[in-house]
C-alpha positions as CSV (number, residue, x, y, z in Angstrom):
1,X,0.0,0.0,0.0
2,X,1.2,3.5,-0.7
3,X,1.2,5.8,2.2
4,X,0.4,9.1,0.5
5,X,-2.8,10.6,-0.7
6,X,-4.4,8.1,-3.1
7,X,-5.8,9.3,-6.3
8,X,-8.6,7.0,-7.3
9,X,-7.9,5.0,-10.5
10,X,-11.5,5.1,-11.6
11,X,-14.7,5.3,-9.5
12,X,-17.4,2.7,-10.1
13,X,-19.5,4.1,-12.9
14,X,-17.2,7.1,-13.3
15,X,-16.8,6.8,-17.0
16,X,-20.6,7.1,-17.5
17,X,-20.8,10.1,-15.2
18,X,-18.5,12.1,-17.7
19,X,-21.1,11.7,-20.4
20,X,-24.0,13.2,-18.5
21,X,-24.8,16.8,-19.5
22,X,-23.6,19.3,-17.0
23,X,-26.2,21.2,-15.0
24,X,-24.9,24.5,-13.7
25,X,-24.8,25.1,-9.9
26,X,-24.9,28.9,-10.1
27,X,-28.1,29.6,-12.1
28,X,-30.0,32.9,-12.1
29,X,-32.2,33.2,-9.0
30,X,-30.7,30.1,-7.4
31,X,-29.9,30.0,-3.7
32,X,-26.3,28.9,-4.5
33,X,-25.8,32.0,-6.8
34,X,-27.1,34.2,-4.0
35,X,-24.8,32.5,-1.5
36,X,-21.8,32.9,-3.9
37,X,-22.5,36.6,-4.5
38,X,-22.7,37.2,-0.7
39,X,-19.3,35.5,-0.3
40,X,-17.8,37.5,-3.2
41,X,-19.0,40.7,-1.6
42,X,-16.7,40.1,1.4
43,X,-13.5,40.3,-0.7
44,X,-11.8,43.1,-2.7
45,X,-11.2,40.6,-5.5
46,X,-13.9,38.0,-6.4
47,X,-11.2,35.3,-7.1
48,X,-10.7,35.2,-3.4
49,X,-14.1,33.3,-3.2
50,X,-12.6,30.4,-5.2
51,X,-12.3,27.9,-2.4
52,X,-15.9,28.4,-1.1
53,X,-17.2,28.3,-4.6
54,X,-15.6,25.0,-5.3
55,X,-16.9,23.7,-2.0
56,X,-20.4,24.7,-3.0
57,X,-20.1,22.8,-6.3
58,X,-18.8,19.7,-4.5
59,X,-21.6,19.8,-2.0
60,X,-24.1,20.0,-4.8
61,X,-22.6,17.5,-7.2
62,X,-20.3,15.3,-5.1
63,X,-17.3,16.2,-7.2
64,X,-15.8,18.9,-9.4
65,X,-15.9,18.2,-13.1
66,X,-14.1,20.0,-15.9
67,X,-17.4,21.7,-16.7
68,X,-17.8,22.8,-13.1
69,X,-14.3,24.3,-13.2
70,X,-15.3,26.3,-16.2
71,X,-18.5,27.5,-14.5
72,X,-16.6,28.6,-11.4
73,X,-14.0,30.3,-13.5
74,X,-16.8,32.2,-15.4
75,X,-18.4,33.3,-12.1
76,X,-15.1,34.5,-10.6
77,X,-13.4,36.0,-13.7
78,X,-10.6,33.5,-14.0
79,X,-9.7,30.7,-16.4
80,X,-10.7,27.1,-16.0
81,X,-7.0,26.3,-16.0
82,X,-6.5,28.5,-13.0
83,X,-9.4,26.8,-11.2
84,X,-8.0,23.4,-12.1
85,X,-4.7,24.4,-10.6
86,X,-6.4,25.0,-7.3
87,X,-8.6,21.9,-7.5
88,X,-5.6,19.7,-8.2
89,X,-3.6,21.2,-5.4
90,X,-6.0,20.6,-2.6
91,X,-6.8,17.0,-1.7
92,X,-10.3,18.0,-0.3
93,X,-11.7,18.4,-3.8
94,X,-12.8,15.4,-5.7
95,X,-12.0,15.3,-9.4
96,X,-14.2,12.3,-10.1
97,X,-17.4,10.8,-8.7
98,X,-17.0,9.2,-5.2
99,X,-19.2,7.2,-3.0
100,X,-21.9,8.7,-0.7
101,X,-19.5,8.1,2.2
102,X,-15.9,9.2,1.3
103,X,-13.7,7.5,3.8
104,X,-10.1,8.8,4.4
105,X,-7.9,6.7,6.6
106,X,-4.7,8.3,8.0
107,X,-1.6,6.3,7.3
108,X,1.1,8.6,8.5
109,X,3.9,6.9,10.5
110,X,2.3,7.2,14.0
111,X,-0.9,5.7,12.6
112,X,0.9,2.9,10.8
113,X,2.6,2.0,14.1
114,X,-0.9,1.9,15.6
115,X,-2.2,-0.5,12.9
116,X,-3.6,1.8,10.2
117,X,-2.8,-0.7,7.5
118,X,-5.2,-3.2,9.1
119,X,-7.8,-0.4,9.5
120,X,-7.5,0.3,5.7
121,X,-7.9,-3.4,5.0
122,X,-11.0,-3.6,7.2
123,X,-12.7,-0.7,5.5
124,X,-11.9,-2.1,2.0
125,X,-13.3,-5.5,3.1
126,X,-16.4,-4.3,4.8
127,X,-17.3,-1.7,2.2
128,X,-16.7,-3.9,-0.8
129,X,-14.4,-1.4,-2.4
130,X,-11.7,-4.0,-2.9
131,X,-9.1,-1.4,-3.8
132,X,-8.1,2.1,-2.6
133,X,-9.8,4.8,-4.6
134,X,-12.5,2.7,-6.1
135,X,-16.1,3.1,-5.2
136,X,-18.1,0.2,-3.9
137,X,-20.5,-1.5,-6.4
138,X,-23.5,-0.1,-4.5
139,X,-22.1,3.5,-4.8
140,X,-22.0,4.0,-1.1
141,X,-18.3,4.0,-0.3
142,X,-14.9,5.2,-1.5
143,X,-11.9,4.5,0.7
144,X,-8.5,6.3,0.4
145,X,-5.4,6.7,2.4
146,X,-4.3,10.2,3.4
147,X,-1.4,11.8,5.1
148,X,-2.1,13.1,8.6
149,X,-5.6,14.0,9.8
150,X,-4.1,15.9,12.7
151,X,-5.0,13.4,15.4
152,X,-1.8,11.5,16.1
153,X,-2.7,11.1,19.7
154,X,-5.8,9.2,18.7
155,X,-4.5,6.8,16.1
156,X,-5.9,5.7,13.8
157,X,-8.2,8.7,12.9
158,X,-10.6,8.4,10.0
159,X,-12.5,11.1,8.2
160,X,-15.9,10.2,6.7
161,X,-17.2,13.0,4.6
162,X,-16.9,15.9,7.1
163,X,-16.9,13.8,10.3
164,X,-13.9,12.6,12.2
165,X,-13.7,9.3,14.1
166,X,-10.7,8.8,16.4
167,X,-8.9,5.6,17.7
168,X,-10.3,3.4,14.9
169,X,-9.3,-0.3,15.0
170,X,-10.2,-3.0,12.5
171,X,-12.8,-4.3,15.0
172,X,-14.6,-1.0,15.2
173,X,-15.0,-0.7,11.4
174,X,-18.3,-2.7,11.0
175,X,-20.0,-0.6,13.8
176,X,-18.8,2.6,12.2
177,X,-20.2,1.6,8.8
178,X,-23.5,0.4,10.4
179,X,-23.9,3.9,11.9
180,X,-23.7,5.7,8.5
181,X,-26.9,6.8,6.9
C-alpha cells in the first residue's frame, strides 16, 4: 500500500458520469448563486471566493468536473486552468465521482505504528471497495489513504465526509459503517 494521498484510479460508474450533460450550480435566481454573491461581496477581489465556490459545487454535485471548473471560472473571472490548478492542489476536492461516504484513513507513521494498514484493509473488506480509490459496487463508499488527519494522539483517525472518528481499530469498522446513513 502507498502511504500518500491516493488518487482513485476510476470510480465505479465514473466513465458514465462524464457523459451526463452538466447542470450548472450557479443559475440565475438560485440559492447557490445568491450565496456565492454574498461571499464574493466580502472580498476586494472576487477570485478570493474560489475555495468556497468549489466547496459549494462539490456539496451539490459530489465532485468537481471540468465543466464545473469552467462554471466557477466564469463566475469569478478566472480561467478554467487557474481553477483546475487550485482543484488539483487541494486534496479535499474530488475530481471524479466518489461514494456517498468518502472514507479517508490516516496512514502517517504514528498511525501505521498503531495499525492503520489493518484499518484500511478492514474498510476495504467491509465496504466492498476492494481497492483504494475505487467506489463500492453499490455506490455508497470510496476509501482512500491520506497523510495526517491531525489526530496523532488518537491513532488511527478516519474522516468520513466531514466527520472525524478517532482511535479506529479494525474491530470497530463494522460498527462505524453500520452507523452511517
